[in-house]
C-alpha positions as CSV (number, residue, x, y, z in Angstrom):
1,X,-122.9,-171.2,95.9
2,X,-123.2,-172.5,99.5
3,X,-126.1,-174.6,100.4
4,X,-127.6,-171.9,102.8
5,X,-127.4,-169.2,100.0
6,X,-129.4,-171.4,97.7
7,X,-131.9,-172.3,100.3
8,X,-132.7,-168.7,101.4
9,X,-133.3,-167.7,97.8
10,X,-135.3,-170.8,97.2
11,X,-137.4,-170.2,100.3
12,X,-138.1,-166.9,99.4
13,X,-139.2,-167.8,96.0
14,X,-141.5,-170.3,97.2
15,X,-143.4,-168.0,99.5
16,X,-143.3,-165.5,96.4
17,X,-141.4,-162.6,98.2
18,X,-139.3,-160.0,96.9
19,X,-135.7,-159.5,98.6
20,X,-137.2,-156.3,99.7
21,X,-140.3,-157.6,101.5
22,X,-138.3,-160.5,103.1
23,X,-135.8,-158.0,104.5
24,X,-138.6,-155.9,106.0
25,X,-140.0,-158.9,107.3
26,X,-136.8,-159.8,109.0
27,X,-136.1,-156.2,109.8
28,X,-132.6,-156.1,108.1
29,X,-131.4,-154.3,104.6
30,X,-132.6,-155.8,101.0
31,X,-128.7,-155.6,100.1
32,X,-128.1,-158.0,103.3
33,X,-130.5,-160.4,101.8
34,X,-128.9,-160.1,98.6
35,X,-125.6,-160.8,99.8
36,X,-126.9,-163.9,101.6
37,X,-128.4,-165.2,98.3
38,X,-125.4,-164.3,96.2
39,X,-123.2,-166.2,98.6
40,X,-121.0,-163.2,99.4
41,X,-121.5,-163.1,103.2
42,X,-123.0,-165.9,105.5
43,X,-125.8,-165.1,107.8
44,X,-124.6,-164.8,111.4
45,X,-126.1,-167.1,114.2
46,X,-128.5,-164.5,115.2
47,X,-129.7,-164.4,111.4
48,X,-129.9,-168.3,111.2
49,X,-132.3,-168.2,114.0
50,X,-134.6,-165.4,112.6
51,X,-134.5,-167.4,109.2
52,X,-135.4,-170.5,111.2
53,X,-138.2,-169.2,113.0
54,X,-139.6,-167.2,109.8
55,X,-139.3,-170.4,107.6
56,X,-140.4,-172.7,110.1
57,X,-137.3,-175.0,109.5
58,X,-134.6,-176.1,112.0
59,X,-131.2,-174.6,111.5
60,X,-129.2,-177.7,110.6
61,X,-131.9,-178.4,107.5
62,X,-131.1,-174.8,106.3
63,X,-127.3,-175.4,106.5
64,X,-127.0,-179.0,105.5
65,X,-130.0,-180.0,103.3
66,X,-130.3,-179.0,99.5
67,X,-133.9,-177.6,99.7
68,X,-133.8,-176.5,96.1
69,X,-135.5,-179.6,94.5
70,X,-138.6,-179.1,96.8
71,X,-142.0,-177.8,96.0
72,X,-144.0,-175.5,97.9
73,X,-146.2,-178.6,99.4
74,X,-143.2,-180.5,100.3
75,X,-142.5,-178.8,103.8
76,X,-144.9,-180.2,106.2
77,X,-145.0,-179.0,109.7
78,X,-145.3,-181.8,112.3
79,X,-144.7,-180.0,115.3
80,X,-142.6,-177.1,116.9
81,X,-139.6,-176.8,114.8
82,X,-140.1,-180.4,113.2
83,X,-140.7,-181.0,109.5
84,X,-141.2,-184.0,107.3
85,X,-138.3,-184.0,105.0
86,X,-139.1,-182.5,101.5
87,X,-140.2,-184.9,98.8
88,X,-137.0,-186.4,96.9
89,X,-137.2,-186.7,93.2
90,X,-135.0,-188.4,90.7
91,X,-133.4,-187.1,87.4
92,X,-136.8,-187.4,85.7
93,X,-138.4,-185.3,88.4
94,X,-140.4,-188.2,89.7
95,X,-141.0,-188.7,93.3
96,X,-138.7,-191.2,95.3
97,X,-140.0,-193.2,98.2
98,X,-137.8,-193.7,101.3
99,X,-137.8,-197.4,102.5
100,X,-137.5,-198.2,106.2
101,X,-135.6,-201.7,106.2
102,X,-136.6,-204.4,108.4
103,X,-133.6,-204.3,110.2
104,X,-133.7,-200.8,111.0
105,X,-137.3,-200.4,111.8
106,X,-136.6,-200.6,115.5
107,X,-134.5,-197.6,115.1
108,X,-137.0,-195.3,113.1
109,X,-138.5,-194.2,116.4
110,X,-135.1,-192.4,117.2
111,X,-134.3,-191.4,113.7
112,X,-137.6,-190.4,112.3
113,X,-136.6,-186.7,112.6
114,X,-133.0,-186.8,111.9
115,X,-132.1,-185.6,108.5
116,X,-128.9,-188.0,108.6
117,X,-131.0,-191.1,109.4
118,X,-133.8,-190.2,106.6
119,X,-131.0,-189.3,104.0
120,X,-129.3,-192.7,104.2
121,X,-132.5,-194.7,103.7
122,X,-132.7,-196.6,100.4
123,X,-135.1,-195.0,97.9
124,X,-137.6,-196.6,95.3
125,X,-139.8,-195.0,92.5
126,X,-143.4,-196.3,91.9
127,X,-144.8,-193.9,89.4
128,X,-148.3,-194.8,89.9
129,X,-148.7,-193.3,93.6
130,X,-150.7,-190.2,94.0
131,X,-149.4,-186.9,94.9
132,X,-147.9,-186.4,98.4
133,X,-144.9,-187.6,100.7
134,X,-144.8,-191.4,100.6
135,X,-142.6,-193.9,102.7
136,X,-142.3,-197.6,102.9
137,X,-142.7,-199.5,106.2
138,X,-141.8,-203.4,106.9
139,X,-144.7,-205.3,108.6
140,X,-144.1,-207.8,111.1
141,X,-146.2,-210.5,112.4
142,X,-149.7,-211.6,111.0
143,X,-152.3,-209.1,112.9
144,X,-153.2,-207.8,109.5
145,X,-153.8,-210.6,107.3
146,X,-153.6,-211.5,104.6
147,X,-150.7,-209.1,104.6
148,X,-147.8,-211.5,105.3
149,X,-144.8,-211.0,107.7
150,X,-142.0,-209.1,106.0
151,X,-144.1,-207.2,103.4
152,X,-143.9,-203.6,102.9
153,X,-146.8,-200.8,103.1
154,X,-146.3,-197.9,101.3
155,X,-148.1,-195.0,103.4
156,X,-149.0,-191.3,102.2
157,X,-148.1,-188.7,105.2
158,X,-151.3,-187.4,106.9
159,X,-150.7,-183.7,107.8
160,X,-154.0,-183.2,109.3
161,X,-155.0,-185.7,111.7
162,X,-158.9,-184.8,111.4
163,X,-158.2,-186.3,108.1
164,X,-158.0,-190.0,109.5
165,X,-160.9,-192.0,108.0
166,X,-162.6,-194.5,110.1
167,X,-162.0,-198.1,108.6
168,X,-159.0,-197.3,106.7
169,X,-155.4,-198.8,107.6
170,X,-152.6,-197.0,108.8
171,X,-149.1,-196.9,109.6
172,X,-148.6,-195.2,113.0
173,X,-145.4,-193.9,114.6
174,X,-146.3,-194.0,118.4
175,X,-144.4,-192.9,121.3
176,X,-144.9,-196.1,123.4
177,X,-145.6,-198.9,120.8
178,X,-143.2,-198.1,118.1
179,X,-144.3,-198.5,114.6
180,X,-147.6,-200.5,114.0
181,X,-149.7,-201.0,111.0
182,X,-153.5,-201.1,111.9
183,X,-157.3,-200.4,110.9
184,X,-158.2,-197.2,112.6
185,X,-161.3,-195.8,114.0
186,X,-160.9,-191.9,114.5
187,X,-162.3,-191.1,118.0
188,X,-160.5,-187.8,118.1
189,X,-163.8,-185.8,118.7
190,X,-164.9,-188.3,121.1
191,X,-162.0,-188.5,123.5
192,X,-159.0,-187.4,121.5
193,X,-158.0,-191.1,120.7
194,X,-157.7,-193.5,118.0
195,X,-158.8,-197.2,118.4
196,X,-156.4,-199.3,116.5
197,X,-157.9,-202.7,115.2
198,X,-156.2,-205.8,113.8
199,X,-157.8,-207.8,110.9
200,X,-156.7,-210.9,112.4
201,X,-159.2,-211.6,115.1
202,X,-156.6,-213.3,117.5
203,X,-155.5,-209.6,118.5
204,X,-157.2,-207.4,120.6
205,X,-158.2,-204.0,119.6
206,X,-156.9,-201.2,121.7
207,X,-156.9,-197.2,121.9
208,X,-154.0,-195.0,122.1
209,X,-154.1,-191.2,122.9
210,X,-153.4,-188.7,120.2
211,X,-150.8,-187.2,122.3
212,X,-148.6,-190.5,121.8
213,X,-149.0,-190.3,117.9
214,X,-146.1,-189.0,116.1
215,X,-146.4,-189.7,112.7
216,X,-149.5,-191.1,110.7
217,X,-149.1,-193.0,107.1
218,X,-152.4,-193.6,105.0
219,X,-152.0,-196.9,103.1
220,X,-151.3,-196.5,99.5
221,X,-150.3,-200.0,98.2
222,X,-148.2,-203.0,99.6
223,X,-145.2,-204.9,98.4
224,X,-145.5,-208.6,99.4
225,X,-141.8,-210.1,99.6
226,X,-143.4,-213.7,100.0
227,X,-145.6,-215.7,97.7
228,X,-148.5,-217.4,99.2
229,X,-148.4,-221.2,99.8
230,X,-150.9,-223.6,98.2
231,X,-152.8,-224.0,101.6
232,X,-153.1,-220.2,101.8
233,X,-154.6,-220.2,98.4
234,X,-157.1,-222.8,98.8
235,X,-160.7,-221.8,98.4
236,X,-161.9,-222.6,101.7
237,X,-159.0,-220.6,103.4
238,X,-160.0,-217.5,101.1
239,X,-163.6,-218.0,102.2
240,X,-162.7,-218.1,105.9
241,X,-160.7,-215.2,105.7
242,X,-163.3,-213.1,104.0
243,X,-166.0,-214.3,106.4
244,X,-163.7,-213.2,109.3
245,X,-163.4,-209.8,107.6
246,X,-167.0,-209.7,107.0
247,X,-167.7,-210.0,110.5
248,X,-165.2,-207.3,111.5
249,X,-166.9,-204.9,109.1
250,X,-170.3,-205.4,110.6
251,X,-168.8,-204.7,113.9
252,X,-167.1,-201.5,112.5
253,X,-170.5,-200.5,111.0
254,X,-172.3,-200.8,114.4
255,X,-169.9,-198.8,116.1
256,X,-169.7,-196.1,113.4
257,X,-173.6,-195.9,113.7
């Protein structure tokens, strides 16, 4: 069976629609829907446009991606005709995490909504993660100590931007600054922006308008690719780190009040 036939039937099932109801919604006959689902005929360009508009999915995804492994919560609308691609699962029905490699991170901004780019990303499995769509992002620099350069942050996709919690850390895909990992203060209700803060006090805080935020991924866990040196593990270094963090948290508490 062609992918489009499988996808039409699957999407109709996810919406709990009969063939007759879907046909009425699209103003076609029930037999026409049955013909598509059984692979006896292929939708015309006009019908593909109708299906795309109805299911809120780009035509290329309907034609090229097998959506039958996705659950009804797997499709997250990001904007007009843009979706986060379905949660991928392995043979044991466990979620797989797409990994953005360090060398390809610069290209993520251009490819984050490209099916071919996302499909080519390597995938890993971490069974202890909470439900939701997760992706692993490489960390550059030392602005978020003790996170080391080259580590990976695994984030859960945030669909509703009003769910952003002040004081939590997020990976943000932005229009002008690319991909950044920061502690966030939610100022959406105040001036429709986010205040991005570094845990390393050598770096200044800055605001970013919500119009420039393309994706938001809430920190779930991290993978450190380098071990800490003996100097970094000295008690004095650890105490200093927590002292600086404590100062930051007090300042954050004052801002919240």
